[in-house]
C-alpha positions in Angstrom: -0.1 0.2 0.2 2.7 2.5 0.6 4.3 2.0 -2.5 1.2 2.9 -4.5 0.6 5.9 -1.9 4.2 7.1 -2.1 4.6 6.3 -5.8 1.4 8.7 -6.4 2.4 11.5 -4.4 5.8 11.7 -6.0 4.0 11.6 -9.3 1.5 14.5 -8.5 4.0 16.5 -7.0 6.3 16.1 -10.2 3.7 16.9 -12.6 2.2 19.7 -10.7 5.6 21.4 -10.3 6.7 20.7 -13.7 3.3 22.3 -14.9 3.9 25.5 -13.1 7.5 25.7 -14.7 6.0 25.2 -18.1 3.4 27.7 -17.5 5.3 30.6 -15.9 8.5 30.5 -17.5 10.3 30.0 -20.6 13.0 27.8 -21.4 16.3 28.9 -20.0 14.8 31.5 -17.6 16.3 31.4 -14.1 15.0 33.0 -11.0 16.8 33.1 -7.7 15.0 31.7 -4.6 18.6 32.0 -2.6 20.7 34.3 -4.2 23.8 32.6 -5.4 22.8 29.3 -4.3 19.2 28.1 -5.3 17.4 28.8 -8.6 14.5 27.9 -10.4 15.9 27.4 -13.8 13.8 25.8 -16.7 15.7 23.3 -18.9 14.6 20.4 -21.1 16.8 17.6 -20.7 16.9 15.5 -23.9 18.9 12.6 -21.7 19.2 10.7 -18.6 20.9 12.3 -15.5 23.5 14.9 -16.4 22.2 14.7 -19.7 24.0 11.7 -20.5 22.9 9.5 -23.5 20.9 12.7 -25.1 18.2 12.1 -27.8 17.9 8.1 -26.7 14.2 8.5 -25.7 13.1 5.1 -26.9 15.9 3.4 -24.7 14.7 5.5 -21.5 11.1 4.6 -22.2 11.9 0.7 -22.5 14.2 0.9 -19.5 11.8 2.9 -17.4 8.8 0.3 -18.5 11.3 -2.8 -17.6 12.3 -0.7 -14.0 8.7 -0.2 -13.0 7.5 -4.1 -13.6 10.4 -4.8 -11.6 9.6 -2.5 -8.9 5.9 -3.6 -8.8 6.9 -7.2 -8.4 9.5 -6.4 -6.1 7.0 -4.6 -4.0 4.5 -7.2 -4.1 7.0 -10.0 -3.1 9.5 -8.4 -0.8 7.9 -5.2 0.5 4.7 -7.1 2.3 4.8 -5.6 6.0 8.2 -3.6 5.3 6.9 0.0 5.4 10.3 1.4 4.6 10.8 -1.1 1.8 7.4 0.1 0.2 8.2 3.8 0.5 11.7 3.3 -1.1 10.1 1.4 -4.2 7.5 4.0 -4.3 9.9 6.9 -4.2 11.6 5.2 -7.4 8.7 4.2 -9.2 6.8 7.9 -8.8 10.0 9.4 -9.8 10.3 7.2 -12.9 6.7 7.6 -13.7 6.9 11.1 -13.7 9.8 11.5 -16.0 8.5 9.0 -18.5 5.4 10.7 -18.8 7.8 13.7 -20.1 9.5 11.5 -22.4 6.4 10.1 -23.8 4.7 13.6 -24.4 7.7 15.5 -25.9 10.9 13.2 -25.6 12.4 15.7 -23.1 12.5 15.8 -19.2 11.6 19.2 -17.9 14.0 20.2 -15.2 14.1 23.3 -12.9 15.9 22.7 -9.8 19.5 24.2 -9.7 21.8 24.7 -6.7 24.1 27.0 -8.3 27.9 26.3 -7.4 26.9 23.0 -5.0 25.6 20.7 -8.0 26.5 21.5 -11.6 23.0 20.2 -12.9 19.6 21.0 -13.2 17.3 18.4 -11.7 13.2 18.2 -10.8 11.1 16.4 -8.1 11.3 12.9 -9.7 15.0 12.8 -10.2 15.0 13.8 -6.2 12.4 11.1 -5.7 14.6 8.6 -7.8 18.1 9.5 -5.6 16.5 9.4 -2.5 14.7 5.8 -3.0 18.1 4.8 -4.4 20.1 5.8 -1.2 17.3 4.4 0.9 17.4 1.1 -0.7 21.1 0.9 -0.4 21.1 1.5 3.0 18.4 -1.1 3.8 20.7 -3.6 1.9 23.9 -2.6 3.9 21.7 -2.5 7.4 20.4 -6.0 6.5 23.5 -7.6 5.5 25.3 -6.4 8.4 22.5 -6.7 11.3 20.0 -9.3 9.3 16.5 -8.7 8.9 15.3 -6.2 11.0 
């Protein structure tokens, strides 16, 4: 259940924030939120994280669908009764679906969060959820390996 709730929330927040950006900014616009640190900078990314594999839209679509199938399976088989694992899978799935919809609509992903001077790339809510989910998954694997099933 947590998988579906968290995934839906991530997806809806991602879609809402991207909608606000697309409706209120032009590509290339940048607005300071915290001067010299955090900016809302509207770009369209043709690739994956860090612009890797630009213009390989169909590769990303196929890979994302495969990952979503695996996540749904893992949630159904491994996450039953494990709240944190369900949340973890939900974060990754919600982010994946958010970016997948961008790719299906235009072949490009809307990015807009930019920590100038801290992180060299612009990203979005979906990217953040995927990274947080992946870090949580790695942490859970390490904890399970080190301390057993807890």
